[in-house]
N, C-alpha and C positions, 0 to 999 in steps of 0.2 A: 641686696638680700644677703644675710649671713650664710656662710657655708654650713650645710647639714653635717652634724656631728652626732654619730650614734652613741657616743659616750654619755651624752646628756640623759639617755634613757636607761643607763646601767644602774642597777641597784647599788647603793652605797655599802650594803652589808655583804656583797658577794665576795669581798676579799678579807672579811673578818673571820677569824678562827675561834674567837672567844665570845661566848654569849653575853658576858657582862659589857662588852664593847658595843652591843646593839641596844642595850637598855637606854631608853630616852629619859630625859630629866623628869618628866611627869609620870613616869611608868614605874610601878612597884612590883617586886617579885613576891608572889604569893606562895609558891611551892617550887622546889627543884629536887630532882632525883636522878638516879641512874638505874640500869638493870642490876639485879643481884648477880654478882660476878659468877658464883658457882653455877647458878641456874643458866646464865647466858652461855657459859662455856660448855656445859652439858648439852644444851640444846643444839649447839653447833656440832658436837660430836655425834649425836643421835640423828641429826637432820640428814636425810638421804642415806643413812647407814645401811638399812636393809637392801635398798636398791643397789648401792655400790657393792655390797658383798655378793649379791647375785651376779652382777656384771663381772666382777673380778673372778668369781668361780667359773663362770662360763668361759672367759678368755683363758684362764689357767688350764682348764680341761682341754681346750682346743690346742694350746701350745704344747701341753704334755703329750697329747696324741701325735702331734707332728714330730716331737722328739723321739717318741716310742717307735715310730715306723722309720726313723732315720731320714725324714724329709729334708732336714737341714744339710745333711751330708751329701744328698743327691743333688740339691740345688746349688747353683753357682753363688758366688759372693754377692753379686748384684741383686739376685732375687731374695737372698737372706736379708740384705739391708732393707729392701722394700717391705718385707714381712715385718721386720723389727719396727720400722717407721709406722707401718699400718697399725700395729698393736699399741704403739706409743700414743697414737692419735685416738685409737679406739678406746683406750682407757681414760679418756678425758674426764668422765664422771669421777674417777678416783682422784685425779689431780685437783679437780675443783673442790672435792670434799676435803682433801689434805690441806689445800690452801685456806679453806674456811676454818679448819681446826687450828692450824698453826698461827693464823692471824687473829684468832678469837680474842686473845688478851689485848692486842692492839686496838681492835674494834671496840672492845668494851671501854678502854681508856678514853676513847674519843666521843663516846655517847653521853649525852646529857639532855634532860628534859626540864623545861622551865615553864611554869604558868605565871604570867604577869597580869596586870590589870587591863591589858589590851589584847593579849594574844598568847598562843602556845608557841614556844620556840623549841625546835628539835635539832640537836647537833649529833651527827653520826658520820660513819664512813672512815676508811683508812685515809682517803683523800677527803678532808673534812667538808661536809655539806651541811648547810643551815637551811631549815625550812620553817616558815611562819604560817600558822593557821590562826585566822582571826575568829573570835568567838561568834560574831554575827553570821559567819559562813557555815558554822557547824550544824549538821542536820541530825546525826545519830551518834551515839556512843555506847559501847558495851564491853564487857569483860569476857575473855575466853581463857579457860584453864584446861591445859592438857595433862597428860599422864606425868610428864617430867615436871610440869608446873606444880602439880599436887605434891609430888615428892619433895620439891624444894620450896614449897609454900610461897609461890608467886603466881602472877597472872599477867596476861597481855591485854592492854586497853586499846581497843580499835576505835578510831575516830574517823567519821566520814563527813566531809564538808562539801560545799557546792562544787568545788573545783578539784579536790584530791582526797585521798585517804592516807592515813598514817597509823602506825602502831607504836605504842609505848611498850617495849618488850620487857618481860620478866620483872614486873613491878611488885615489890613487897606490899602487903596489905592492899591489894588492888581495888577491892570494893570500896574501901574508905576513900582512896584516892579518886576513884570514879565519882563517888558522891560529892566530894569536894569540887571536882571539875564541873559536874552538872550544876551545882549551886552557883559557881562563878559564871558559867554560861547563862544561866537563867537571870542572874542579877544584872549582868552586862546588857543582855537583850532587853530586859525590863527598863533599865535606865535609858537605853537608846530609843525605845519605842514610846516610853512614858516617863519623861524626865521628872525629877522631884518637884520642879517648879510648877508643873502642871497637875500634880496630884492633890486632890482635896484631902482635908483632914479625915473625913469619913468617906468610905467607899463601900457600897453594898456588895461589890464584887469580891471583897476580901473576906477570907475565912468563912465562906458559905459552903453548904452541903447540897449536893445535887440530889434532887428527888424526882424520879421518873414519873411519867403520867400513869395514873392508876385507872384501869378499865373497870 
């Protein structure tokens, strides 16, 4: 018996950083895009900003009060260091927010969305991550437009599949892109469930109008 090797089960695309390297020979690109840069960076700036401001104001007020009563002068160096370390950790939301803002440009550079004849490929992350969503697994899709999205004329496309969810952030002309994606999904599912070879020339189910029962 051959020795078990876990590498046989590894995906071949796990070490690829370029979407074009994943495209198979019989696969065609139907659409590709990125988030609108200005909208993406603005969303990173305003994301969590109110919460961070309240958090920083609270800590600043507390630190100012300790300075005002001379607490740092009365305490020994050891306790002062402990207090400084405590507030450095306690201000973690500020550091997370700053990290998101400062790396927004790098994140945007790595993001790309591609619709092919087989799947949706999403490339994202500072450490590049590639996600595949196959059309047969898609259950629902919709567009969400927030305040910043309205100002920058973009929208976010939410995709829910059987196994995971994904978001295409800050897409220009999001409703047309969603309509395109819905048509692709419908066409692919129709071809899978009802191949051309099995379709009659005439089908009473095509182009009909539903008329409910009349009482």
